[in-house]
C-alpha atoms as a printed R data frame, in Angstrom:
    type eleno elety resid chain resno       x       y       z
1   ATOM     1    CA   UNK     A     1   0.000   0.000   0.000
2   ATOM     2    CA   UNK     A     2   1.044   3.630  -0.390
3   ATOM     3    CA   UNK     A     3   1.749   6.147   2.392
4   ATOM     4    CA   UNK     A     4   0.364   8.985   0.266
5   ATOM     5    CA   UNK     A     5  -2.971   7.157   0.051
6   ATOM     6    CA   UNK     A     6  -3.445   7.535   3.808
7   ATOM     7    CA   UNK     A     7  -4.754  11.063   3.227
8   ATOM     8    CA   UNK     A     8  -7.644   9.523   1.285
9   ATOM     9    CA   UNK     A     9  -8.350   7.107   4.133
10  ATOM    10    CA   UNK     A    10  -8.469   9.800   6.793
11  ATOM    11    CA   UNK     A    11 -10.558  12.161   4.685
12  ATOM    12    CA   UNK     A    12 -13.056   9.305   4.363
13  ATOM    13    CA   UNK     A    13 -12.965   8.551   8.099
14  ATOM    14    CA   UNK     A    14 -13.524  12.191   9.006
15  ATOM    15    CA   UNK     A    15 -16.555  12.284   6.712
16  ATOM    16    CA   UNK     A    16 -17.931   9.169   8.402
17  ATOM    17    CA   UNK     A    17 -17.298  10.445  11.932
18  ATOM    18    CA   UNK     A    18 -18.943  13.765  11.113
19  ATOM    19    CA   UNK     A    19 -22.179  11.774  11.297
20  ATOM    20    CA   UNK     A    20 -21.103   8.710  13.304
21  ATOM    21    CA   UNK     A    21 -23.076   5.461  13.041
22  ATOM    22    CA   UNK     A    22 -25.543   4.725  15.802
23  ATOM    23    CA   UNK     A    23 -24.732   1.016  15.573
24  ATOM    24    CA   UNK     A    24 -22.073  -1.466  14.476
25  ATOM    25    CA   UNK     A    25 -20.768  -0.534  11.026
26  ATOM    26    CA   UNK     A    26 -17.813  -0.757   8.630
27  ATOM    27    CA   UNK     A    27 -16.471   2.725   7.903
28  ATOM    28    CA   UNK     A    28 -13.853   1.896   5.273
29  ATOM    29    CA   UNK     A    29 -13.525  -1.152   3.029
30  ATOM    30    CA   UNK     A    30 -10.238  -1.096   1.177
31  ATOM    31    CA   UNK     A    31 -10.586  -4.803   0.416
32  ATOM    32    CA   UNK     A    32 -13.147  -3.941  -2.251
33  ATOM    33    CA   UNK     A    33 -10.279  -2.544  -4.369
34  ATOM    34    CA   UNK     A    34 -12.079   0.774  -4.850
35  ATOM    35    CA   UNK     A    35  -9.321   2.853  -3.200
36  ATOM    36    CA   UNK     A    36  -5.922   2.628  -4.885
37  ATOM    37    CA   UNK     A    37  -3.095   2.140  -2.430
38  ATOM    38    CA   UNK     A    38  -5.423   1.063   0.403
39  ATOM    39    CA   UNK     A    39  -6.388  -2.435  -0.737
40  ATOM    40    CA   UNK     A    40  -5.299  -4.228   2.448
41  ATOM    41    CA   UNK     A    41  -6.965  -2.115   5.122
42  ATOM    42    CA   UNK     A    42 -10.421  -1.958   6.689
43  ATOM    43    CA   UNK     A    43 -11.861   0.198   9.477
44  ATOM    44    CA   UNK     A    44 -14.817  -0.805  11.658
45  ATOM    45    CA   UNK     A    45 -16.825   1.193  14.178
46  ATOM    46    CA   UNK     A    46 -17.960  -0.795  17.213
47  ATOM    47    CA   UNK     A    47 -20.837   1.149  18.737
48  ATOM    48    CA   UNK     A    48 -21.432  -0.119  22.268
49  ATOM    49    CA   UNK     A    49 -24.765  -0.115  24.075
50  ATOM    50    CA   UNK     A    50 -23.569   2.818  26.227
51  ATOM    51    CA   UNK     A    51 -23.154   4.929  23.037
52  ATOM    52    CA   UNK     A    52 -19.357   4.837  23.137
53  ATOM    53    CA   UNK     A    53 -17.413   3.595  20.133
54  ATOM    54    CA   UNK     A    54 -14.188   1.793  19.324
55  ATOM    55    CA   UNK     A    55 -12.370   2.122  16.015
56  ATOM    56    CA   UNK     A    56 -10.788  -1.120  14.792
57  ATOM    57    CA   UNK     A    57  -8.295  -0.780  11.941
58  ATOM    58    CA   UNK     A    58  -7.220  -4.065  10.333
59  ATOM    59    CA   UNK     A    59  -4.195  -4.659   8.108
60  ATOM    60    CA   UNK     A    60  -4.487  -7.810   5.968
61  ATOM    61    CA   UNK     A    61  -0.899  -7.886   4.673
62  ATOM    62    CA   UNK     A    62   2.390  -6.878   6.226
63  ATOM    63    CA   UNK     A    63   3.346  -3.311   5.317
64  ATOM    64    CA   UNK     A    64   6.563  -1.315   5.346
65  ATOM    65    CA   UNK     A    65   7.395   0.015   8.838
66  ATOM    66    CA   UNK     A    66   7.125   3.565   7.495
67  ATOM    67    CA   UNK     A    67   3.524   2.972   6.415
68  ATOM    68    CA   UNK     A    68   2.487   1.544   9.784
69  ATOM    69    CA   UNK     A    69   4.275   4.328  11.646
70  ATOM    70    CA   UNK     A    70   2.500   7.024   9.639
71  ATOM    71    CA   UNK     A    71  -0.831   5.230  10.041
72  ATOM    72    CA   UNK     A    72  -0.403   5.240  13.830
73  ATOM    73    CA   UNK     A    73   0.564   8.921  13.822
74  ATOM    74    CA   UNK     A    74  -2.556   9.830  11.867
75  ATOM    75    CA   UNK     A    75  -4.768   7.688  14.085
76  ATOM    76    CA   UNK     A    76  -3.492   9.505  17.152
77  ATOM    77    CA   UNK     A    77  -4.155  12.843  15.479
78  ATOM    78    CA   UNK     A    78  -7.682  11.696  14.662
79  ATOM    79    CA   UNK     A    79  -8.239  10.997  18.378
80  ATOM    80    CA   UNK     A    80  -7.417  14.660  19.119
81  ATOM    81    CA   UNK     A    81 -10.112  16.055  16.828
82  ATOM    82    CA   UNK     A    82 -13.503  17.374  17.882
83  ATOM    83    CA   UNK     A    83 -15.089  14.782  15.552
84  ATOM    84    CA   UNK     A    84 -13.678  11.970  17.681
85  ATOM    85    CA   UNK     A    85 -14.892  13.553  20.894
86  ATOM    86    CA   UNK     A    86 -18.401  14.121  19.497
87  ATOM    87    CA   UNK     A    87 -18.490  10.490  18.323
88  ATOM    88    CA   UNK     A    88 -17.670   9.482  21.918
89  ATOM    89    CA   UNK     A    89 -14.761   7.316  20.837
90  ATOM    90    CA   UNK     A    90 -12.995   5.452  23.619
91  ATOM    91    CA   UNK     A    91 -10.220   3.552  21.841
92  ATOM    92    CA   UNK     A    92  -8.441   2.978  18.543
93  ATOM    93    CA   UNK     A    93  -7.124  -0.518  17.843
94  ATOM    94    CA   UNK     A    94  -4.813  -1.813  15.119
95  ATOM    95    CA   UNK     A    95  -5.187  -5.480  14.204
96  ATOM    96    CA   UNK     A    96  -2.473  -7.280  12.236
97  ATOM    97    CA   UNK     A    97  -4.607  -9.882  10.444
98  ATOM    98    CA   UNK     A    98  -1.662 -11.275   8.484
99  ATOM    99    CA   UNK     A    99   0.078 -12.505  11.650
100 ATOM   100    CA   UNK     A   100  -0.692 -15.695  13.543
101 ATOM   101    CA   UNK     A   101  -3.587 -15.163  15.952
102 ATOM   102    CA   UNK     A   102  -4.093 -11.676  14.426
103 ATOM   103    CA   UNK     A   103  -2.610  -9.668  17.336
104 ATOM   104    CA   UNK     A   104  -4.231  -6.331  18.135
105 ATOM   105    CA   UNK     A   105  -2.452  -3.307  19.580
106 ATOM   106    CA   UNK     A   106  -4.066  -0.397  21.375
107 ATOM   107    CA   UNK     A   107  -3.105   2.757  19.491
108 ATOM   108    CA   UNK     A   108  -5.113   5.154  21.649
109 ATOM   109    CA   UNK     A   109  -7.415   4.985  24.659
110 ATOM   110    CA   UNK     A   110  -8.619   2.041  26.708
111 ATOM   111    CA   UNK     A   111  -9.830  -1.083  24.974
112 ATOM   112    CA   UNK     A   112 -13.111  -2.814  25.801
113 ATOM   113    CA   UNK     A   113 -12.286  -6.417  24.959
114 ATOM   114    CA   UNK     A   114 -15.883  -7.650  25.287
115 ATOM   115    CA   UNK     A   115 -18.122  -4.934  23.853
116 ATOM   116    CA   UNK     A   116 -21.840  -5.512  23.458
117 ATOM   117    CA   UNK     A   117 -22.848  -3.896  20.171
118 ATOM   118    CA   UNK     A   118 -26.128  -3.335  18.367
119 ATOM   119    CA   UNK     A   119 -27.302  -3.909  14.808
120 ATOM   120    CA   UNK     A   120 -30.911  -3.474  13.691
121 ATOM   121    CA   UNK     A   121 -31.925  -3.124  17.356
122 ATOM   122    CA   UNK     A   122 -30.407  -6.505  18.222
123 ATOM   123    CA   UNK     A   123 -27.492  -7.001  20.609
124 ATOM   124    CA   UNK     A   124 -24.364  -9.070  19.994
125 ATOM   125    CA   UNK     A   125 -21.443  -9.886  22.284
126 ATOM   126    CA   UNK     A   126 -18.069  -9.440  20.583
127 ATOM   127    CA   UNK     A   127 -14.624 -10.543  21.707
128 ATOM   128    CA   UNK     A   128 -11.509  -8.687  20.597
129 ATOM   129    CA   UNK     A   129  -7.840  -9.733  20.681
130 ATOM   130    CA   UNK     A   130  -8.502 -13.500  20.662
131 ATOM   131    CA   UNK     A   131  -9.184 -14.492  17.050
132 ATOM   132    CA   UNK     A   132  -9.110 -12.980  13.582
133 ATOM   133    CA   UNK     A   133 -12.876 -12.558  13.680
134 ATOM   134    CA   UNK     A   134 -14.567 -10.707  16.515
135 ATOM   135    CA   UNK     A   135 -17.868 -12.590  16.574
136 ATOM   136    CA   UNK     A   136 -19.969 -11.171  13.754
137 ATOM   137    CA   UNK     A   137 -19.427 -10.613  10.024
138 ATOM   138    CA   UNK     A   138 -20.384  -7.053   9.184
139 ATOM   139    CA   UNK     A   139 -20.916  -7.657   5.461
140 ATOM   140    CA   UNK     A   140 -23.813 -10.004   6.299
141 ATOM   141    CA   UNK     A   141 -25.891  -7.144   7.741
142 ATOM   142    CA   UNK     A   142 -28.502  -7.248   4.972
143 ATOM   143    CA   UNK     A   143 -28.652 -11.044   5.178
144 ATOM   144    CA   UNK     A   144 -29.467 -10.944   8.890
145 ATOM   145    CA   UNK     A   145 -32.061  -8.252   8.260
146 ATOM   146    CA   UNK     A   146 -33.672 -10.346   5.505
147 ATOM   147    CA   UNK     A   147 -33.888 -13.337   7.840
148 ATOM   148    CA   UNK     A   148 -35.408 -11.204  10.591
149 ATOM   149    CA   UNK     A   149 -38.038  -9.921   8.155
150 ATOM   150    CA   UNK     A   150 -38.899 -13.347   6.697
151 ATOM   151    CA   UNK     A   151 -38.914 -15.712   9.690
152 ATOM   152    CA   UNK     A   152 -42.391 -15.237  11.134
153 ATOM   153    CA   UNK     A   153 -43.846 -18.631  12.041
154 ATOM   154    CA   UNK     A   154 -40.990 -20.570  10.407
155 ATOM   155    CA   UNK     A   155 -38.713 -23.405  11.428
156 ATOM   156    CA   UNK     A   156 -35.132 -22.420  10.549
157 ATOM   157    CA   UNK     A   157 -31.944 -24.461  10.101
158 ATOM   158    CA   UNK     A   158 -28.741 -22.439  10.487
159 ATOM   159    CA   UNK     A   159 -25.731 -24.359   9.135
160 ATOM   160    CA   UNK     A   160 -22.206 -23.199  10.058
161 ATOM   161    CA   UNK     A   161 -23.917 -21.040  12.660
162 ATOM   162    CA   UNK     A   162 -20.757 -19.509  14.206
163 ATOM   163    CA   UNK     A   163 -22.078 -17.185  16.968
164 ATOM   164    CA   UNK     A   164 -25.678 -17.551  15.758
165 ATOM   165    CA   UNK     A   165 -26.240 -14.122  14.214
166 ATOM   166    CA   UNK     A   166 -28.833 -15.536  11.824
167 ATOM   167    CA   UNK     A   167 -30.486 -17.367  14.696
168 ATOM   168    CA   UNK     A   168 -30.809 -14.188  16.761
169 ATOM   169    CA   UNK     A   169 -32.339 -12.431  13.753
170 ATOM   170    CA   UNK     A   170 -34.732 -15.324  13.091
171 ATOM   171    CA   UNK     A   171 -36.061 -15.523  16.652
172 ATOM   172    CA   UNK     A   172 -36.421 -11.732  16.715
173 ATOM   173    CA   UNK     A   173 -38.453 -12.081  13.524
174 ATOM   174    CA   UNK     A   174 -40.861 -14.613  15.012
175 ATOM   175    CA   UNK     A   175 -39.355 -17.996  14.094
176 ATOM   176    CA   UNK     A   176 -40.932 -20.910  15.953
177 ATOM   177    CA   UNK     A   177 -37.658 -22.868  16.053
178 ATOM   178    CA   UNK     A   178 -34.027 -22.405  15.051
179 ATOM   179    CA   UNK     A   179 -31.537 -25.264  14.908
180 ATOM   180    CA   UNK     A   180 -27.914 -24.058  14.934
181 ATOM   181    CA   UNK     A   181 -25.125 -26.381  13.845
182 ATOM   182    CA   UNK     A   182 -21.399 -25.668  14.075
183 ATOM   183    CA   UNK     A   183 -18.333 -27.720  14.994
184 ATOM   184    CA   UNK     A   184 -17.054 -24.947  17.271
185 ATOM   185    CA   UNK     A   185 -18.913 -25.401  20.542
186 ATOM   186    CA   UNK     A   186 -17.336 -22.231  21.956
187 ATOM   187    CA   UNK     A   187 -18.895 -20.216  19.125
188 ATOM   188    CA   UNK     A   188 -22.284 -21.788  19.818
189 ATOM   189    CA   UNK     A   189 -21.824 -20.834  23.463
190 ATOM   190    CA   UNK     A   190 -21.362 -17.235  22.384
191 ATOM   191    CA   UNK     A   191 -24.495 -17.645  20.263
192 ATOM   192    CA   UNK     A   192 -26.429 -18.726  23.338
193 ATOM   193    CA   UNK     A   193 -25.160 -15.581  25.086
194 ATOM   194    CA   UNK     A   194 -26.347 -13.482  22.136
195 ATOM   195    CA   UNK     A   195 -29.848 -14.895  22.480
196 ATOM   196    CA   UNK     A   196 -29.809 -14.179  26.215
197 ATOM   197    CA   UNK     A   197 -28.717 -10.592  25.563
198 ATOM   198    CA   UNK     A   198 -31.877 -10.177  23.498
199 ATOM   199    CA   UNK     A   199 -34.049 -11.918  26.122
200 ATOM   200    CA   UNK     A   200 -35.062 -14.672  23.702
201 ATOM   201    CA   UNK     A   201 -36.880 -17.832  24.683
202 ATOM   202    CA   UNK     A   202 -34.097 -20.423  24.494
203 ATOM   203    CA   UNK     A   203 -36.596 -23.271  24.370
204 ATOM   204    CA   UNK     A   204 -37.044 -22.297  20.708
205 ATOM   205    CA   UNK     A   205 -33.313 -22.576  19.955
206 ATOM   206    CA   UNK     A   206 -31.151 -25.693  19.631
207 ATOM   207    CA   UNK     A   207 -27.352 -25.790  19.484
208 ATOM   208    CA   UNK     A   208 -25.648 -28.777  17.836
209 ATOM   209    CA   UNK     A   209 -21.861 -28.829  18.172
210 ATOM   210    CA   UNK     A   210 -21.224 -31.437  15.502
211 ATOM   211    CA   UNK     A   211 -19.555 -32.067  12.163
212 ATOM   212    CA   UNK     A   212 -22.275 -31.394   9.590
213 ATOM   213    CA   UNK     A   213 -21.348 -34.411   7.472
214 ATOM   214    CA   UNK     A   214 -21.868 -36.743  10.440
215 ATOM   215    CA   UNK     A   215 -25.084 -35.116  11.620
216 ATOM   216    CA   UNK     A   216 -27.687 -35.416   8.865
217 ATOM   217    CA   UNK     A   217 -29.731 -37.834  10.973
218 ATOM   218    CA   UNK     A   218 -29.882 -35.420  13.916
219 ATOM   219    CA   UNK     A   219 -30.720 -32.523  11.613
220 ATOM   220    CA   UNK     A   220 -33.519 -34.370   9.837
221 ATOM   221    CA   UNK     A   221 -34.982 -35.581  13.126
222 ATOM   222    CA   UNK     A   222 -35.576 -31.928  14.108
223 ATOM   223    CA   UNK     A   223 -36.980 -30.906  10.673
224 ATOM   224    CA   UNK     A   224 -38.568 -30.294   8.210
225 ATOM   225    CA   UNK     A   225 -37.480 -26.669   7.777
226 ATOM   226    CA   UNK     A   226 -39.135 -23.685   6.150
227 ATOM   227    CA   UNK     A   227 -35.808 -21.860   5.787
228 ATOM   228    CA   UNK     A   228 -32.281 -23.248   5.580
229 ATOM   229    CA   UNK     A   229 -29.276 -20.914   5.820
230 ATOM   230    CA   UNK     A   230 -25.873 -22.094   4.589
231 ATOM   231    CA   UNK     A   231 -22.969 -19.776   5.388
232 ATOM   232    CA   UNK     A   232 -19.774 -21.855   5.457
233 ATOM   233    CA   UNK     A   233 -16.139 -20.792   5.702
234 ATOM   234    CA   UNK     A   234 -14.149 -21.022   2.499
235 ATOM   235    CA   UNK     A   235 -11.885 -23.527   4.202
236 ATOM   236    CA   UNK     A   236 -11.913 -25.249   7.578
237 ATOM   237    CA   UNK     A   237  -8.975 -27.570   8.061
238 ATOM   238    CA   UNK     A   238 -10.040 -31.179   8.242
239 ATOM   239    CA   UNK     A   239 -13.766 -30.513   7.915
240 ATOM   240    CA   UNK     A   240 -14.758 -28.285   4.992
241 ATOM   241    CA   UNK     A   241 -13.341 -27.233   1.638
242 ATOM   242    CA   UNK     A   242 -15.639 -24.937  -0.322
243 ATOM   243    CA   UNK     A   243 -15.336 -26.265  -3.857
244 ATOM   244    CA   UNK     A   244 -15.302 -29.902  -2.742
245 ATOM   245    CA   UNK     A   245 -17.905 -30.017   0.004
246 ATOM   246    CA   UNK     A   246 -20.588 -27.412  -0.726
247 ATOM   247    CA   UNK     A   247 -22.268 -29.712  -3.267
248 ATOM   248    CA   UNK     A   248 -22.605 -32.411  -0.587
249 ATOM   249    CA   UNK     A   249 -24.811 -29.999   1.371
250 ATOM   250    CA   UNK     A   250 -26.872 -28.880  -1.612
251 ATOM   251    CA   UNK     A   251 -27.923 -32.413  -2.505
252 ATOM   252    CA   UNK     A   252 -29.337 -32.904   1.020
253 ATOM   253    CA   UNK     A   253 -31.625 -29.860   0.879
254 ATOM   254    CA   UNK     A   254 -34.754 -31.376  -0.766
255 ATOM   255    CA   UNK     A   255 -35.090 -33.959   2.007
256 ATOM   256    CA   UNK     A   256 -34.868 -31.283   4.704
257 ATOM   257    CA   UNK     A   257 -37.219 -28.637   3.319
258 ATOM   258    CA   UNK     A   258 -40.964 -28.241   3.602
259 ATOM   259    CA   UNK     A   259 -42.973 -28.156   0.370
260 ATOM   260    CA   UNK     A   260 -42.706 -24.340   0.268
261 ATOM   261    CA   UNK     A   261 -39.279 -24.124   1.874
262 ATOM   262    CA   UNK     A   262 -36.487 -21.821   0.772
263 ATOM   263    CA   UNK     A   263 -32.727 -21.605   1.091
264 ATOM   264    CA   UNK     A   264 -30.326 -18.749   1.694
265 ATOM   265    CA   UNK     A   265 -27.040 -20.063   0.288
266 ATOM   266    CA   UNK     A   266 -23.992 -17.908   0.973
267 ATOM   267    CA   UNK     A   267 -20.381 -17.887  -0.108
268 ATOM   268    CA   UNK     A   268 -17.685 -15.311   0.565
269 ATOM   269    CA   UNK     A   269 -14.717 -16.236  -1.572
270 ATOM   270    CA   UNK     A   270 -13.325 -14.270  -4.523
271 ATOM   271    CA   UNK     A   271 -12.348 -17.614  -6.037
272 ATOM   272    CA   UNK     A   272 -15.944 -18.513  -6.934
273 ATOM   273    CA   UNK     A   273 -18.768 -16.582  -8.602
274 ATOM   274    CA   UNK     A   274 -22.540 -16.627  -8.256
275 ATOM   275    CA   UNK     A   275 -22.597 -19.338 -10.920
276 ATOM   276    CA   UNK     A   276 -20.920 -21.667  -8.430
277 ATOM   277    CA   UNK     A   277 -24.106 -21.693  -6.362
278 ATOM   278    CA   UNK     A   278 -26.618 -21.448  -9.199
279 ATOM   279    CA   UNK     A   279 -25.029 -24.241 -11.231
280 ATOM   280    CA   UNK     A   280 -24.384 -26.317  -8.118
281 ATOM   281    CA   UNK     A   281 -28.027 -26.108  -7.067
282 ATOM   282    CA   UNK     A   282 -29.203 -26.972 -10.595
283 ATOM   283    CA   UNK     A   283 -27.040 -30.076 -10.554
284 ATOM   284    CA   UNK     A   284 -27.553 -31.265  -6.976
285 ATOM   285    CA   UNK     A   285 -31.101 -30.045  -6.133
286 ATOM   286    CA   UNK     A   286 -32.851 -29.120  -9.412
287 ATOM   287    CA   UNK     A   287 -36.250 -28.677  -7.746
288 ATOM   288    CA   UNK     A   288 -34.857 -25.566  -6.022
289 ATOM   289    CA   UNK     A   289 -34.944 -22.511  -8.282
290 ATOM   290    CA   UNK     A   290 -32.834 -19.388  -8.042
291 ATOM   291    CA   UNK     A   291 -34.868 -16.317  -7.045
292 ATOM   292    CA   UNK     A   292 -32.456 -13.472  -6.320
293 ATOM   293    CA   UNK     A   293 -29.107 -12.387  -5.002
294 ATOM   294    CA   UNK     A   294 -29.399 -10.151  -1.948
295 ATOM   295    CA   UNK     A   295 -27.623  -6.817  -2.120
296 ATOM   296    CA   UNK     A   296 -24.510  -6.281  -0.038
297 ATOM   297    CA   UNK     A   297 -24.426  -3.231   2.242
298 ATOM   298    CA   UNK     A   298 -23.209  -0.115   0.404
299 ATOM   299    CA   UNK     A   299 -20.204   0.257   2.712
300 ATOM   300    CA   UNK     A   300 -18.898  -3.012   1.200
301 ATOM   301    CA   UNK     A   301 -18.685  -1.720  -2.360
302 ATOM   302    CA   UNK     A   302 -16.390  -3.849  -4.524
303 ATOM   303    CA   UNK     A   303 -14.799  -3.080  -7.871
304 ATOM   304    CA   UNK     A   304 -15.809  -6.632  -8.861
305 ATOM   305    CA   UNK     A   305 -19.200  -7.634  -7.396
306 ATOM   306    CA   UNK     A   306 -18.416 -11.295  -8.062
307 ATOM   307    CA   UNK     A   307 -15.449 -11.071  -5.679
308 ATOM   308    CA   UNK     A   308 -17.497 -10.058  -2.647
309 ATOM   309    CA   UNK     A   309 -20.076 -11.800  -0.513
310 ATOM   310    CA   UNK     A   310 -22.720 -13.753  -2.430
311 ATOM   311    CA   UNK     A   311 -26.041 -14.321  -0.649
312 ATOM   312    CA   UNK     A   312 -28.335 -16.280  -2.960
313 ATOM   313    CA   UNK     A   313 -31.989 -17.088  -2.394
314 ATOM   314    CA   UNK     A   314 -33.531 -20.291  -3.749
315 ATOM   315    CA   UNK     A   315 -37.075 -21.554  -3.334
316 ATOM   316    CA   UNK     A   316 -38.824 -24.841  -3.918
């Protein structure tokens, strides 16, 4: 990346902080390749329930020491502005995503490692400084909102549930049951906490900490489902490889869906296009027809739409 491009970044941040978000939001998305010289940097605003905010800057590739030094200088200067004070910012963090365990340094202020944030009037517990990901994927904001809007009276299956963001949205939208499945039991535990934060009836929510490919019997026993959400990682060592294993899930869908059921199939890898899901569904579950691709939030603009998040809706 280029030191001279940092002026563009901070002009953008100042514009955003002039009218700061009232909830969790990405402020700058260099990964969309729309800002020359800033392709490996993102900036997120973590709006806590007490109306304070933390700024999290992430570097996705190692940069020259001079670039990082100037970035830190400019971040400290930002913290001295009236914009920062009006936004009620409490800390600025710099995460080195390219390093093992993605270490995070405090550039300014006092970090809140476990902030409770809000999105669409729903609360989520985050955890900073432990993993690359903090507990919610910001680019899926419209997907969660769609699920919240379309879950009334439905039974929902949430595959690769992570911290159960879709599940929280579904129960908030009136779902009668959500079944969450993920190998990471710790993530499901955080999902349970997210439901509790929103005072949800946990008798409507199930948490299965299993390998999906060894759990079809358990899943089917709790179905049929009106809505199935598939949001896998691109690669999970020893358990899931996108281009090899996604089709194995698609071919199971007809036996799990109600007669009017629908699927929200997601993929977030620049290596595959929307055709990967459309063609895969045609081959593995031809009775499911493509309806639409959900828009991504505008703050995640990408020079190549096929490189970003793909959230595809199919119906029986």
